[in-house]
C-alpha positions as CSV (number, residue, x, y, z in Angstrom):
1,X,104.1,117.5,90.2
2,X,101.0,117.0,92.3
3,X,103.0,117.6,95.5
4,X,103.6,121.2,94.6
5,X,100.1,121.7,93.2
6,X,98.1,120.3,96.1
7,X,100.4,120.2,99.1
8,X,99.3,116.6,99.7
9,X,101.9,113.9,100.2
10,X,100.6,110.4,99.3
11,X,102.2,107.2,100.5
12,X,103.5,104.4,98.3
13,X,101.1,101.4,98.1
14,X,103.4,99.2,100.2
15,X,102.9,101.5,103.2
16,X,99.2,101.3,102.9
17,X,99.3,97.6,102.6
18,X,101.4,97.5,105.8
19,X,98.7,99.5,107.5
20,X,96.1,97.1,106.3
21,X,98.1,94.1,107.6
22,X,98.5,95.9,111.0
23,X,94.7,96.5,111.1
24,X,94.1,92.8,110.5
25,X,96.4,91.9,113.4
26,X,94.4,94.5,115.5
27,X,91.1,92.8,114.6
28,X,92.5,89.3,115.6
29,X,93.8,90.7,118.9
30,X,90.5,92.5,119.6
31,X,88.6,89.3,118.8
32,X,90.7,87.4,121.3
33,X,90.0,89.9,124.0
34,X,86.3,90.1,123.3
35,X,85.9,86.4,123.2
36,X,87.4,86.2,126.7
37,X,85.3,89.0,128.0
38,X,82.0,88.2,126.4
39,X,82.0,84.4,126.3
40,X,81.5,83.9,130.0
41,X,78.5,86.3,130.1
42,X,75.1,84.7,130.7
43,X,73.4,85.9,127.6
44,X,72.1,84.3,124.4
45,X,74.8,83.1,122.0
46,X,73.3,85.2,119.2
47,X,73.5,88.3,121.3
48,X,77.2,87.6,122.1
49,X,78.0,87.2,118.4
50,X,76.1,90.4,117.5
51,X,78.1,92.4,120.1
52,X,81.4,91.0,118.9
53,X,80.6,91.6,115.2
54,X,79.4,95.1,115.9
55,X,82.5,96.1,117.9
56,X,84.8,94.6,115.3
57,X,83.0,96.3,112.4
58,X,82.7,99.7,114.0
59,X,86.2,100.1,115.6
60,X,87.8,101.1,112.3
61,X,85.1,103.6,111.1
62,X,85.0,105.2,114.6
63,X,88.8,105.6,114.7
64,X,88.9,107.0,111.2
65,X,86.0,109.4,111.9
66,X,87.3,110.6,115.3
67,X,91.1,110.4,115.1
68,X,91.5,110.5,111.3
69,X,93.1,107.1,111.0
70,X,92.8,103.5,112.0
71,X,95.5,102.0,114.3
72,X,97.4,100.6,111.3
73,X,97.3,104.1,109.7
74,X,98.6,105.7,112.9
75,X,101.4,103.2,113.2
76,X,102.5,103.9,109.6
77,X,102.2,107.7,109.9
78,X,99.1,108.0,107.7
79,X,95.9,110.0,107.8
80,X,92.5,109.5,106.2
81,X,90.7,112.7,105.2
82,X,87.9,114.0,103.1
83,X,89.2,114.5,99.5
84,X,87.6,117.9,99.1
85,X,87.7,119.5,102.5
86,X,90.7,117.9,104.2
87,X,88.6,117.2,107.3
88,X,88.0,113.9,109.1
89,X,85.4,111.7,107.5
90,X,81.9,111.8,109.0
91,X,80.9,108.5,110.6
92,X,78.6,107.4,107.8
93,X,81.3,108.0,105.2
94,X,83.8,106.1,107.4
95,X,81.3,103.2,107.8
96,X,80.7,103.1,104.0
97,X,84.4,103.2,103.4
98,X,85.0,100.2,105.7
99,X,82.1,98.2,104.3
100,X,83.4,98.6,100.7
101,X,86.9,97.7,101.8
102,X,85.6,94.6,103.6
103,X,83.5,93.6,100.6
104,X,86.1,94.0,97.9
105,X,89.2,93.0,99.9
106,X,92.5,93.3,98.0
107,X,90.8,94.1,94.7
108,X,90.0,97.5,96.0
109,X,93.8,98.1,96.5
110,X,94.5,97.6,92.8
111,X,93.0,101.0,92.1
112,X,95.9,102.6,93.9
113,X,97.8,102.1,90.7
114,X,95.4,103.8,88.4
115,X,93.8,106.7,90.3
116,X,95.0,110.3,90.2
117,X,95.2,110.7,94.0
118,X,96.3,107.1,94.7
119,X,92.8,106.1,95.9
120,X,91.4,102.6,96.4
121,X,87.8,101.8,95.4
122,X,86.7,102.3,99.0
123,X,88.4,105.7,99.0
124,X,86.7,106.7,95.8
125,X,83.3,105.6,97.1
126,X,83.7,107.4,100.4
127,X,85.4,110.5,98.9
128,X,88.5,110.0,101.0
129,X,92.3,110.2,100.4
130,X,95.1,108.7,102.5
131,X,98.1,111.0,103.1
132,X,101.1,111.3,105.3
133,X,100.4,113.0,108.7
134,X,103.9,114.5,108.9
135,X,105.5,114.4,105.5
136,X,108.5,116.4,106.7
137,X,109.6,113.2,108.5
138,X,109.4,111.0,105.4
139,X,112.1,110.4,102.9
140,X,111.4,112.1,99.6
141,X,111.6,108.9,97.7
142,X,108.7,107.5,99.7
143,X,106.4,110.3,98.8
144,X,104.1,110.4,95.8
145,X,102.4,113.4,94.1
146,X,99.3,113.3,92.1
147,X,99.5,110.8,89.2
148,X,99.0,111.8,85.6
149,X,96.2,109.3,84.6
150,X,95.5,110.5,81.0
151,X,98.3,111.4,78.7
152,X,97.4,114.7,77.0
153,X,98.5,113.2,73.7
154,X,95.7,110.7,73.7
155,X,91.9,110.6,73.6
156,X,90.5,108.2,76.2
157,X,87.2,106.2,76.1
158,X,84.5,107.2,78.6
159,X,84.7,105.7,82.1
160,X,81.5,103.7,81.4
161,X,83.0,102.1,78.3
162,X,86.2,101.2,80.1
163,X,84.4,99.7,83.1
164,X,82.2,97.7,80.7
165,X,85.2,96.3,78.8
166,X,86.9,95.5,82.1
167,X,83.8,93.5,83.2
168,X,83.7,91.6,79.9
169,X,87.4,90.7,80.1
170,X,87.0,89.7,83.7
171,X,84.1,87.4,82.8
172,X,86.1,85.9,79.9
173,X,89.0,85.3,82.2
174,X,86.7,83.5,84.7
175,X,85.4,81.3,81.9
176,X,88.9,80.4,80.7
177,X,89.9,79.5,84.3
178,X,86.7,77.5,84.7
179,X,87.6,75.5,81.5
180,X,91.1,75.0,82.8
181,X,89.6,73.5,86.0
182,X,87.4,71.2,84.1
183,X,90.2,70.0,81.8
184,X,92.9,69.6,84.5
185,X,90.9,68.2,87.4
186,X,89.1,64.9,87.9
187,X,85.4,64.7,88.4
188,X,85.8,63.6,92.0
189,X,87.9,66.7,92.6
190,X,85.5,69.0,90.8
191,X,82.2,67.8,92.3
192,X,83.2,66.1,95.6
193,X,86.3,67.9,96.5
194,X,88.3,64.7,96.7
195,X,91.6,66.0,95.2
196,X,95.1,64.7,95.3
197,X,98.2,66.9,95.9
198,X,98.7,67.6,92.3
199,X,95.1,68.7,91.7
200,X,95.3,70.9,94.8
201,X,98.4,72.5,93.3
202,X,96.6,73.0,90.0
203,X,93.7,74.6,91.8
204,X,95.9,77.1,93.6
205,X,97.9,77.9,90.5
206,X,94.8,78.5,88.4
207,X,93.2,80.7,91.1
208,X,96.3,82.8,91.6
209,X,96.6,83.2,87.8
210,X,93.0,84.4,87.6
211,X,93.6,86.9,90.5
212,X,96.7,88.3,89.0
213,X,95.1,88.4,85.5
214,X,92.1,90.3,86.9
215,X,94.3,92.8,88.6
216,X,96.1,93.5,85.3
217,X,92.8,93.8,83.5
218,X,91.7,96.4,85.9
219,X,94.9,98.4,85.5
220,X,95.2,98.1,81.7
221,X,91.5,98.6,81.2
222,X,91.4,101.9,83.2
223,X,94.4,103.1,81.3
224,X,92.8,102.5,78.0
225,X,95.1,99.7,76.9
226,X,92.5,96.9,76.3
227,X,91.0,96.2,72.9
228,X,87.4,97.5,72.9
229,X,88.3,100.6,74.9
230,X,91.7,101.7,73.7
231,X,93.0,105.2,73.9
232,X,93.6,106.9,70.6
233,X,96.5,109.2,69.7
234,X,95.4,112.8,69.1
235,X,96.2,114.4,65.7
236,X,99.0,116.8,66.1
């Protein structure tokens, strides 16, 4: 579908997640190297910290801007490019992309499942797409074309309405999880963090349930499947 229309070959989410995990390993390796190089220097501790944070924060945007990909992207055969021009991102766009990715974490990745060009939130904000560098070397089953987001047989609510409903559902989910914590956990666990093994397990279970639930809310809400912003079938 979209492969023939645009010529772009998009990777499956798992390949992008692998690239992110590789980039995380790169950050830890770079941190180890920088600590050993900078720690012995006779400068103020605050300056040392600023140097390390600056290098760690800028290495990804610089690589994306100059080479078209982070180290993780390169290792997984991916490229980051401007969605409209196909060129490398400018440095400011690359910095914005990285900042949003760092801020939202894994929740940004959820949008891979609901956007036409398989974009995360940080891709949408920066106007970027992630594609294969050499799609001819990739098995056809690992390649995605553009996704059909809105079924022509339905009328969809506006984006603002869908986002508003998603926020409301997310808030209600958070309230429900909060009530679950207050019911299932003792006061010492809630207020002093003195929790036994069972309470720790309950905390982890409720938190994971909330995270998975929020991801589903994002997906279903954007596809017009939540009450309050549901798609409507067109009259034939």
